[in-house]
A tleap script that builds the chain and sets N, CA, C and O, in Angstrom:
source leaprc.protein.ff14SB
mol = sequence {
  NMET GLU LEU GLU ILE GLN ARG MET ILE ASP
  LYS PHE ARG ARG ARG MET SER LYS ASP PRO
  GLU THR ARG ALA LYS VAL GLU PRO ILE THR
  LYS THR LEU ASN ILE ASP LEU GLY ASP GLU
  PHE TYR SER MET LYS ILE GLU HIE ALA GLU
  ILE THR GLU PHE ARG PRO GLU LEU ILE ASP
  ASP PRO ASP VAL THR LEU MET THR THR ARG
  GLU TYR LEU GLN GLU LEU ILE ASP GLY THR
  LEU ARG PRO MET LYS ALA TYR VAL THR LYS
  LYS ILE ARG ILE LYS GLY LYS ILE GLU ASP
  ILE MET HIE LEU LYS ALA LEU CPHE
}
set mol.1.N position { -112.582 -201.661 47.999 }
set mol.1.CA position { -112.506 -201.068 46.606 }
set mol.1.C position { -112.176 -199.635 46.630 }
set mol.1.O position { -111.840 -199.163 45.544 }
set mol.2.N position { -112.200 -198.935 47.529 }
set mol.2.CA position { -111.805 -197.783 47.976 }
set mol.2.C position { -110.149 -197.385 47.442 }
set mol.2.O position { -109.936 -196.379 46.764 }
set mol.3.N position { -109.226 -198.188 47.798 }
set mol.3.CA position { -108.093 -198.473 47.512 }
set mol.3.C position { -107.827 -198.307 46.211 }
set mol.3.O position { -107.094 -197.430 45.753 }
set mol.4.N position { -108.528 -199.303 45.471 }
set mol.4.CA position { -108.653 -199.428 43.675 }
set mol.4.C position { -109.281 -198.308 42.988 }
set mol.4.O position { -109.023 -198.129 41.798 }
set mol.5.N position { -110.051 -197.561 43.590 }
set mol.5.CA position { -110.447 -196.583 43.125 }
set mol.5.C position { -109.423 -195.291 43.418 }
set mol.5.O position { -109.271 -194.482 42.502 }
set mol.6.N position { -108.860 -195.129 44.432 }
set mol.6.CA position { -107.767 -194.288 44.709 }
set mol.6.C position { -106.906 -194.309 43.677 }
set mol.6.O position { -106.581 -193.317 43.025 }
set mol.7.N position { -106.456 -195.609 43.477 }
set mol.7.CA position { -105.376 -195.748 42.435 }
set mol.7.C position { -105.511 -195.227 41.106 }
set mol.7.O position { -104.566 -194.703 40.518 }
set mol.8.N position { -106.817 -195.373 40.546 }
set mol.8.CA position { -107.173 -195.173 39.390 }
set mol.8.C position { -107.338 -193.360 39.144 }
set mol.8.O position { -107.350 -192.845 38.026 }
set mol.9.N position { -107.426 -192.788 40.111 }
set mol.9.CA position { -107.576 -191.322 40.463 }
set mol.9.C position { -106.081 -190.730 40.426 }
set mol.9.O position { -105.781 -189.638 39.942 }
set mol.10.N position { -105.246 -191.596 40.993 }
set mol.10.CA position { -103.736 -191.119 41.173 }
set mol.10.C position { -103.690 -191.329 39.624 }
set mol.10.O position { -103.333 -190.319 39.018 }
set mol.11.N position { -103.989 -192.482 38.808 }
set mol.11.CA position { -103.616 -192.768 37.481 }
set mol.11.C position { -103.830 -191.447 36.705 }
set mol.11.O position { -102.990 -190.883 36.004 }
set mol.12.N position { -105.108 -191.050 36.953 }
set mol.12.CA position { -105.677 -189.877 36.431 }
set mol.12.C position { -105.004 -188.534 36.601 }
set mol.12.O position { -105.001 -187.662 35.732 }
set mol.13.N position { -104.410 -188.434 37.841 }
set mol.13.CA position { -103.660 -187.115 38.316 }
set mol.13.C position { -102.319 -187.421 37.253 }
set mol.13.O position { -102.198 -186.685 36.273 }
set mol.14.N position { -101.559 -188.268 37.430 }
set mol.14.CA position { -100.622 -188.312 36.552 }
set mol.14.C position { -100.549 -187.938 35.180 }
set mol.14.O position { -99.656 -187.258 34.674 }
set mol.15.N position { -101.835 -188.564 34.441 }
set mol.15.CA position { -102.003 -188.270 33.072 }
set mol.15.C position { -102.153 -187.106 32.861 }
set mol.15.O position { -101.878 -186.698 31.733 }
set mol.16.N position { -102.706 -186.047 34.009 }
set mol.16.CA position { -102.931 -184.822 33.679 }
set mol.16.C position { -101.540 -183.926 34.227 }
set mol.16.O position { -101.200 -182.857 33.720 }
set mol.17.N position { -101.217 -184.229 34.740 }
set mol.17.CA position { -99.568 -183.449 35.055 }
set mol.17.C position { -98.848 -183.890 33.596 }
set mol.17.O position { -98.451 -182.912 32.965 }
set mol.18.N position { -98.675 -184.845 33.124 }
set mol.18.CA position { -97.906 -185.332 32.054 }
set mol.18.C position { -98.307 -184.875 30.593 }
set mol.18.O position { -97.501 -184.514 29.736 }
set mol.19.N position { -99.492 -184.937 30.464 }
set mol.19.CA position { -100.360 -184.664 29.113 }
set mol.19.C position { -100.662 -183.380 29.010 }
set mol.19.O position { -101.863 -183.222 29.227 }
set mol.20.N position { -100.123 -182.421 28.784 }
set mol.20.CA position { -100.768 -180.923 28.645 }
set mol.20.C position { -101.901 -180.934 27.325 }
set mol.20.O position { -102.647 -179.954 27.331 }
set mol.21.N position { -102.071 -181.713 26.436 }
set mol.21.CA position { -102.987 -181.691 25.583 }
set mol.21.C position { -104.482 -182.084 25.961 }
set mol.21.O position { -105.571 -181.593 25.665 }
set mol.22.N position { -104.053 -183.276 26.811 }
set mol.22.CA position { -105.524 -183.918 27.626 }
set mol.22.C position { -105.671 -183.121 28.364 }
set mol.22.O position { -106.834 -182.769 28.565 }
set mol.23.N position { -104.645 -182.501 29.067 }
set mol.23.CA position { -105.251 -181.842 30.241 }
set mol.23.C position { -106.128 -180.478 29.688 }
set mol.23.O position { -107.177 -180.199 30.269 }
set mol.24.N position { -105.702 -179.728 28.661 }
set mol.24.CA position { -106.829 -179.096 28.186 }
set mol.24.C position { -107.702 -179.092 27.587 }
set mol.24.O position { -108.126 -178.008 27.188 }
set mol.25.N position { -108.277 -180.135 27.294 }
set mol.25.CA position { -109.344 -180.773 26.414 }
set mol.25.C position { -110.100 -180.708 28.022 }
set mol.25.O position { -110.969 -179.855 28.196 }
set mol.26.N position { -109.725 -181.638 29.156 }
set mol.26.CA position { -110.300 -181.779 30.438 }
set mol.26.C position { -110.610 -180.504 31.373 }
set mol.26.O position { -111.503 -180.473 32.219 }
set mol.27.N position { -109.934 -179.714 31.147 }
set mol.27.CA position { -109.930 -178.293 31.898 }
set mol.27.C position { -111.408 -177.609 31.954 }
set mol.27.O position { -111.751 -176.898 32.898 }
set mol.28.N position { -112.193 -177.883 30.908 }
set mol.28.CA position { -113.391 -177.031 31.009 }
set mol.28.C position { -114.504 -177.943 31.732 }
set mol.28.O position { -115.537 -177.415 32.143 }
set mol.29.N position { -114.273 -179.331 31.880 }
set mol.29.CA position { -115.245 -180.237 32.555 }
set mol.29.C position { -115.338 -179.914 33.656 }
set mol.29.O position { -114.329 -179.699 34.328 }
set mol.30.N position { -116.651 -179.781 34.179 }
set mol.30.CA position { -116.947 -179.914 35.752 }
set mol.30.C position { -118.110 -181.149 35.633 }
set mol.30.O position { -119.149 -180.958 35.002 }
set mol.31.N position { -117.860 -182.242 36.209 }
set mol.31.CA position { -118.812 -183.021 36.547 }
set mol.31.C position { -118.858 -183.813 37.752 }
set mol.31.O position { -117.791 -183.993 38.338 }
set mol.32.N position { -120.184 -184.441 38.337 }
set mol.32.CA position { -119.840 -185.026 39.513 }
set mol.32.C position { -120.409 -186.617 39.168 }
set mol.32.O position { -121.127 -186.908 38.212 }
set mol.33.N position { -119.929 -187.482 40.126 }
set mol.33.CA position { -119.917 -188.909 39.792 }
set mol.33.C position { -120.203 -189.511 41.207 }
set mol.33.O position { -119.696 -189.096 42.249 }
set mol.34.N position { -121.231 -190.717 41.077 }
set mol.34.CA position { -121.445 -191.392 42.165 }
set mol.34.C position { -121.178 -193.238 41.438 }
set mol.34.O position { -121.502 -193.841 40.415 }
set mol.35.N position { -120.448 -193.521 42.646 }
set mol.35.CA position { -120.395 -195.082 42.249 }
set mol.35.C position { -121.049 -195.816 43.393 }
set mol.35.O position { -120.707 -195.791 44.575 }
set mol.36.N position { -122.166 -196.552 42.774 }
set mol.36.CA position { -122.828 -197.350 43.890 }
set mol.36.C position { -122.693 -199.032 43.391 }
set mol.36.O position { -123.186 -199.609 42.422 }
set mol.37.N position { -121.873 -199.488 44.413 }
set mol.37.CA position { -121.492 -201.102 44.279 }
set mol.37.C position { -122.710 -201.930 45.176 }
set mol.37.O position { -122.612 -203.130 45.432 }
set mol.38.N position { -123.880 -201.076 45.609 }
set mol.38.CA position { -124.810 -201.668 46.289 }
set mol.38.C position { -124.162 -202.073 47.920 }
set mol.38.O position { -124.969 -201.899 48.832 }
set mol.39.N position { -123.336 -202.383 48.153 }
set mol.39.CA position { -122.658 -202.362 49.531 }
set mol.39.C position { -121.769 -201.201 49.991 }
set mol.39.O position { -121.729 -200.820 51.161 }
set mol.40.N position { -121.070 -200.675 49.004 }
set mol.40.CA position { -120.155 -199.614 48.830 }
set mol.40.C position { -120.633 -198.372 48.120 }
set mol.40.O position { -121.411 -198.640 47.204 }
set mol.41.N position { -120.413 -197.237 48.268 }
set mol.41.CA position { -120.827 -196.160 47.746 }
set mol.41.C position { -119.973 -194.933 47.804 }
set mol.41.O position { -119.704 -194.317 48.836 }
set mol.42.N position { -119.554 -194.624 46.530 }
set mol.42.CA position { -118.047 -193.535 46.359 }
set mol.42.C position { -118.684 -192.358 45.539 }
set mol.42.O position { -119.481 -192.477 44.609 }
set mol.43.N position { -118.207 -191.265 46.036 }
set mol.43.CA position { -118.482 -190.036 44.813 }
set mol.43.C position { -117.321 -189.498 44.587 }
set mol.43.O position { -116.355 -190.040 45.123 }
set mol.44.N position { -117.117 -188.407 43.818 }
set mol.44.CA position { -116.004 -187.610 43.156 }
set mol.44.C position { -116.428 -186.442 42.626 }
set mol.44.O position { -117.559 -186.595 42.166 }
set mol.45.N position { -115.985 -185.243 42.475 }
set mol.45.CA position { -116.222 -184.767 41.648 }
set mol.45.C position { -114.731 -184.195 40.426 }
set mol.45.O position { -113.568 -184.192 40.830 }
set mol.46.N position { -115.081 -183.807 39.111 }
set mol.46.CA position { -114.145 -183.539 38.408 }
set mol.46.C position { -114.090 -182.217 37.871 }
set mol.46.O position { -115.032 -181.959 37.122 }
set mol.47.N position { -113.410 -181.475 38.010 }
set mol.47.CA position { -113.409 -179.754 37.795 }
set mol.47.C position { -112.079 -179.180 37.668 }
set mol.47.O position { -111.259 -179.405 38.558 }
set mol.48.N position { -111.778 -178.480 36.686 }
set mol.48.CA position { -110.048 -177.950 36.371 }
set mol.48.C position { -109.347 -178.983 36.123 }
set mol.48.O position { -108.163 -178.892 36.449 }
set mol.49.N position { -109.725 -180.062 35.593 }
set mol.49.CA position { -108.783 -181.430 35.296 }
set mol.49.C position { -108.258 -181.777 36.546 }
set mol.49.O position { -107.045 -181.953 36.650 }
set mol.50.N position { -109.167 -181.926 37.725 }
set mol.50.CA position { -108.611 -182.388 38.822 }
set mol.50.C position { -109.851 -183.218 39.192 }
set mol.50.O position { -111.010 -183.028 38.825 }
set mol.51.N position { -109.297 -184.308 40.103 }
set mol.51.CA position { -110.679 -184.979 40.863 }
set mol.51.C position { -110.510 -184.559 42.284 }
set mol.51.O position { -109.422 -184.609 42.858 }
set mol.52.N position { -111.611 -184.144 42.833 }
set mol.52.CA position { -111.646 -183.968 44.086 }
set mol.52.C position { -112.986 -183.975 44.749 }
set mol.52.O position { -113.993 -183.786 44.067 }
set mol.53.N position { -113.069 -184.202 46.156 }
set mol.53.CA position { -114.296 -184.496 46.829 }
set mol.53.C position { -114.436 -185.902 46.941 }
set mol.53.O position { -115.582 -186.287 47.174 }
set mol.54.N position { -113.595 -186.723 46.838 }
set mol.54.CA position { -113.521 -188.153 46.545 }
set mol.54.C position { -114.081 -188.519 48.070 }
set mol.54.O position { -113.459 -188.073 49.034 }
set mol.55.N position { -115.280 -189.349 48.274 }
set mol.55.CA position { -115.875 -189.778 49.465 }
set mol.55.C position { -116.448 -191.062 49.395 }
set mol.55.O position { -116.874 -191.502 48.327 }
set mol.56.N position { -116.496 -191.760 50.547 }
set mol.56.CA position { -117.179 -193.072 50.625 }
set mol.56.C position { -118.494 -193.032 50.903 }
set mol.56.O position { -118.929 -193.735 51.815 }
set mol.57.N position { -119.500 -192.042 50.016 }
set mol.57.CA position { -120.751 -191.832 49.998 }
set mol.57.C position { -121.340 -191.321 48.754 }
set mol.57.O position { -120.605 -190.808 47.910 }
set mol.58.N position { -122.719 -191.426 48.553 }
set mol.58.CA position { -123.180 -190.923 47.033 }
set mol.58.C position { -123.256 -189.413 47.567 }
set mol.58.O position { -123.036 -189.117 48.741 }
set mol.59.N position { -123.583 -188.520 46.591 }
set mol.59.CA position { -123.789 -187.153 46.487 }
set mol.59.C position { -125.422 -187.137 46.130 }
set mol.59.O position { -125.945 -188.134 45.632 }
set mol.60.N position { -126.029 -186.175 46.364 }
set mol.60.CA position { -127.060 -185.913 45.602 }
set mol.60.C position { -127.104 -185.093 44.229 }
set mol.60.O position { -126.438 -184.079 44.025 }
set mol.61.N position { -127.698 -185.489 43.614 }
set mol.61.CA position { -127.958 -184.991 41.796 }
set mol.61.C position { -126.625 -185.176 41.238 }
set mol.61.O position { -125.997 -184.212 40.799 }
set mol.62.N position { -126.082 -186.555 41.227 }
set mol.62.CA position { -124.809 -186.367 40.269 }
set mol.62.C position { -125.212 -186.448 38.682 }
set mol.62.O position { -126.260 -186.835 38.166 }
set mol.63.N position { -123.998 -185.940 38.087 }
set mol.63.CA position { -124.067 -186.101 36.582 }
set mol.63.C position { -124.387 -187.424 36.364 }
set mol.63.O position { -125.538 -187.627 35.976 }
set mol.64.N position { -123.605 -188.452 36.526 }
set mol.64.CA position { -123.126 -189.775 36.120 }
set mol.64.C position { -123.523 -190.514 37.510 }
set mol.64.O position { -123.312 -189.948 38.583 }
set mol.65.N position { -123.955 -191.468 37.459 }
set mol.65.CA position { -123.874 -192.650 38.391 }
set mol.65.C position { -123.699 -194.351 37.707 }
set mol.65.O position { -124.353 -194.887 36.813 }
set mol.66.N position { -122.744 -194.799 38.396 }
set mol.66.CA position { -122.349 -196.225 37.799 }
set mol.66.C position { -122.689 -197.039 39.048 }
set mol.66.O position { -122.280 -196.947 40.205 }
set mol.67.N position { -123.399 -197.712 38.570 }
set mol.67.CA position { -124.165 -199.138 39.319 }
set mol.67.C position { -123.439 -200.107 38.846 }
set mol.67.O position { -123.339 -200.262 37.629 }
set mol.68.N position { -122.646 -201.133 39.971 }
set mol.68.CA position { -122.360 -202.115 39.405 }
set mol.68.C position { -122.201 -203.245 40.627 }
set mol.68.O position { -122.880 -203.173 41.651 }
set mol.69.N position { -121.275 -204.235 40.402 }
set mol.69.CA position { -120.489 -205.008 41.779 }
set mol.69.C position { -119.098 -204.714 42.298 }
set mol.69.O position { -118.466 -204.100 41.440 }
set mol.70.N position { -118.604 -204.870 43.074 }
set mol.70.CA position { -117.367 -204.850 43.368 }
set mol.70.C position { -116.454 -205.675 42.486 }
set mol.70.O position { -115.348 -205.256 42.145 }
set mol.71.N position { -116.861 -206.679 42.175 }
set mol.71.CA position { -116.265 -207.654 40.916 }
set mol.71.C position { -116.000 -207.347 39.994 }
set mol.71.O position { -114.903 -207.503 39.457 }
set mol.72.N position { -117.321 -206.617 39.398 }
set mol.72.CA position { -117.048 -205.842 37.774 }
set mol.72.C position { -116.440 -204.554 37.837 }
set mol.72.O position { -116.065 -204.039 36.783 }
set mol.73.N position { -116.305 -204.025 38.802 }
set mol.73.CA position { -115.761 -202.381 38.709 }
set mol.73.C position { -114.067 -202.958 39.069 }
set mol.73.O position { -113.156 -202.148 38.899 }
set mol.74.N position { -113.771 -204.238 39.514 }
set mol.74.CA position { -112.492 -204.771 39.501 }
set mol.74.C position { -111.798 -204.998 38.229 }
set mol.74.O position { -110.726 -204.556 37.815 }
set mol.75.N position { -112.795 -205.914 37.626 }
set mol.75.CA position { -112.642 -206.216 36.338 }
set mol.75.C position { -112.375 -204.793 35.571 }
set mol.75.O position { -111.287 -204.583 35.036 }
set mol.76.N position { -113.298 -203.952 35.553 }
set mol.76.CA position { -113.105 -202.964 34.555 }
set mol.76.C position { -111.735 -202.031 34.408 }
set mol.76.O position { -111.143 -201.607 33.416 }
set mol.77.N position { -111.467 -201.885 35.998 }
set mol.77.CA position { -110.095 -201.289 36.618 }
set mol.77.C position { -108.821 -202.054 35.739 }
set mol.77.O position { -107.949 -201.469 35.095 }
set mol.78.N position { -108.986 -203.551 35.915 }
set mol.78.CA position { -108.001 -204.341 35.534 }
set mol.78.C position { -107.837 -204.549 34.348 }
set mol.78.O position { -106.739 -204.958 33.970 }
set mol.79.N position { -109.039 -204.294 33.298 }
set mol.79.CA position { -108.969 -204.153 31.607 }
set mol.79.C position { -109.570 -205.426 31.628 }
set mol.79.O position { -109.824 -205.507 30.426 }
set mol.80.N position { -109.930 -206.345 32.048 }
set mol.80.CA position { -110.243 -207.720 31.806 }
set mol.80.C position { -111.781 -207.506 31.345 }
set mol.80.O position { -112.180 -208.268 30.464 }
set mol.81.N position { -112.618 -206.611 31.819 }
set mol.81.CA position { -114.041 -206.285 31.190 }
set mol.81.C position { -114.130 -204.875 30.422 }
set mol.81.O position { -113.936 -203.780 30.950 }
set mol.82.N position { -114.439 -205.093 29.159 }
set mol.82.CA position { -114.493 -203.605 28.476 }
set mol.82.C position { -115.845 -203.246 28.743 }
set mol.82.O position { -116.889 -203.896 28.810 }
set mol.83.N position { -115.439 -201.557 28.933 }
set mol.83.CA position { -116.969 -200.771 29.286 }
set mol.83.C position { -117.848 -201.105 28.564 }
set mol.83.O position { -118.926 -201.338 29.112 }
set mol.84.N position { -117.762 -201.252 27.165 }
set mol.84.CA position { -119.243 -201.318 26.355 }
set mol.84.C position { -119.685 -202.748 26.531 }
set mol.84.O position { -120.894 -202.918 26.690 }
set mol.85.N position { -118.966 -203.711 26.528 }
set mol.85.CA position { -119.473 -205.246 27.044 }
set mol.85.C position { -120.055 -205.182 28.355 }
set mol.85.O position { -121.182 -205.661 28.477 }
set mol.86.N position { -119.602 -204.774 29.164 }
set mol.86.CA position { -120.028 -204.473 30.492 }
set mol.86.C position { -121.625 -203.884 30.657 }
set mol.86.O position { -122.447 -204.201 31.518 }
set mol.87.N position { -121.775 -202.914 29.527 }
set mol.87.CA position { -122.935 -202.101 29.850 }
set mol.87.C position { -123.874 -203.302 28.754 }
set mol.87.O position { -124.868 -203.754 29.323 }
set mol.88.N position { -123.715 -203.675 27.724 }
set mol.88.CA position { -124.432 -204.436 26.933 }
set mol.88.C position { -125.006 -205.556 27.611 }
set mol.88.O position { -126.161 -205.954 27.457 }
set mol.89.N position { -124.095 -206.071 28.410 }
set mol.89.CA position { -124.575 -207.544 28.986 }
set mol.89.C position { -124.879 -207.110 30.648 }
set mol.89.O position { -124.823 -207.977 31.519 }
set mol.90.N position { -125.111 -206.087 30.880 }
set mol.90.CA position { -125.832 -205.173 32.075 }
set mol.90.C position { -124.961 -205.682 33.151 }
set mol.90.O position { -125.602 -205.983 34.157 }
set mol.91.N position { -123.754 -205.857 33.230 }
set mol.91.CA position { -122.673 -206.069 34.270 }
set mol.91.C position { -122.862 -204.620 35.127 }
set mol.91.O position { -122.842 -204.584 36.357 }
set mol.92.N position { -123.057 -203.377 34.223 }
set mol.92.CA position { -122.990 -202.266 34.780 }
set mol.92.C position { -123.966 -201.547 34.131 }
set mol.92.O position { -124.213 -201.734 32.940 }
set mol.93.N position { -124.721 -200.489 35.022 }
set mol.93.CA position { -125.728 -199.765 34.891 }
set mol.93.C position { -125.419 -198.100 34.911 }
set mol.93.O position { -124.996 -197.555 35.930 }
set mol.94.N position { -125.598 -197.599 34.058 }
set mol.94.CA position { -125.313 -195.960 33.904 }
set mol.94.C position { -126.376 -195.042 34.079 }
set mol.94.O position { -127.350 -195.284 33.367 }
set mol.95.N position { -126.464 -194.120 34.775 }
set mol.95.CA position { -127.364 -193.036 34.610 }
set mol.95.C position { -126.862 -191.799 34.422 }
set mol.95.O position { -125.846 -191.446 35.020 }
set mol.96.N position { -127.529 -190.978 33.549 }
set mol.96.CA position { -126.981 -189.449 33.275 }
set mol.96.C position { -126.856 -189.586 31.498 }
set mol.96.O position { -127.116 -190.508 30.724 }
set mol.97.N position { -126.421 -188.440 31.340 }
set mol.97.CA position { -126.651 -187.781 29.604 }
set mol.97.C position { -125.468 -188.679 29.325 }
set mol.97.O position { -124.649 -189.057 30.162 }
set mol.98.N position { -125.491 -189.029 27.783 }
set mol.98.CA position { -124.567 -189.807 27.016 }
set mol.98.C position { -123.512 -189.021 27.050 }
set mol.98.O position { -122.450 -189.643 27.084 }
set mol.99.N position { -123.411 -187.622 27.053 }
set mol.99.CA position { -122.188 -186.717 26.779 }
set mol.99.C position { -121.425 -186.960 27.695 }
set mol.99.O position { -120.274 -187.385 27.603 }
set mol.100.N position { -122.193 -186.631 28.911 }
set mol.100.CA position { -121.374 -186.797 30.337 }
set mol.100.C position { -120.563 -188.271 30.385 }
set mol.100.O position { -119.368 -188.388 30.660 }
set mol.101.N position { -121.511 -189.402 30.046 }
set mol.101.CA position { -120.739 -190.490 30.345 }
set mol.101.C position { -119.655 -190.755 29.168 }
set mol.101.O position { -119.035 -191.808 29.316 }
set mol.102.N position { -119.364 -190.097 28.190 }
set mol.102.CA position { -118.634 -190.183 27.160 }
set mol.102.C position { -117.220 -189.355 27.678 }
set mol.102.O position { -116.041 -189.700 27.594 }
set mol.103.N position { -117.827 -188.144 28.233 }
set mol.103.CA position { -116.439 -187.235 28.631 }
set mol.103.C position { -115.547 -188.293 29.868 }
set mol.103.O position { -114.345 -188.376 30.121 }
set mol.104.N position { -116.585 -188.904 30.371 }
set mol.104.CA position { -115.982 -189.303 31.824 }
set mol.104.C position { -115.078 -190.743 31.035 }
set mol.104.O position { -113.968 -191.118 31.412 }
set mol.105.N position { -115.593 -191.152 30.296 }
set mol.105.CA position { -115.025 -192.754 29.804 }
set mol.105.C position { -113.728 -192.281 29.298 }
set mol.105.O position { -112.819 -193.021 29.676 }
set mol.106.N position { -113.320 -191.257 28.542 }
set mol.106.CA position { -112.526 -190.759 27.570 }
set mol.106.C position { -111.338 -190.350 28.872 }
set mol.106.O position { -110.156 -190.414 28.536 }
set mol.107.N position { -111.603 -190.005 30.088 }
set mol.107.CA position { -110.690 -189.473 31.007 }
set mol.107.C position { -109.727 -190.491 31.694 }
set mol.107.O position { -108.653 -190.155 32.194 }
set mol.108.N position { -110.243 -191.852 31.672 }
set mol.108.CA position { -109.695 -192.722 32.228 }
set mol.108.C position { -108.761 -194.050 31.423 }
set mol.108.O position { -108.219 -194.922 32.102 }
savepdb mol mol.pdb
quit
């Protein structure tokens, strides 16, 4: 799953480099994110329109934590599972402020 998440990060970086309007909106955002897959864990930081500190571990006190399975995360990445449907059907669980979640949703 680490490779798939890295591809998602690369896609974000390409978008930030090619879309100055989106980059300007994202620039002031500083957020930390944990991804808890049960048997795999990842974290990253978003600041200055960049994703940094991507690691295969959880960090303390993240702004947002996404909890799901590898399979459901893959479906989200592939686009075969819509984020709202995943949330409503409890295929994903999210901890964090709704504003933070909406910021992150808009980035990818």
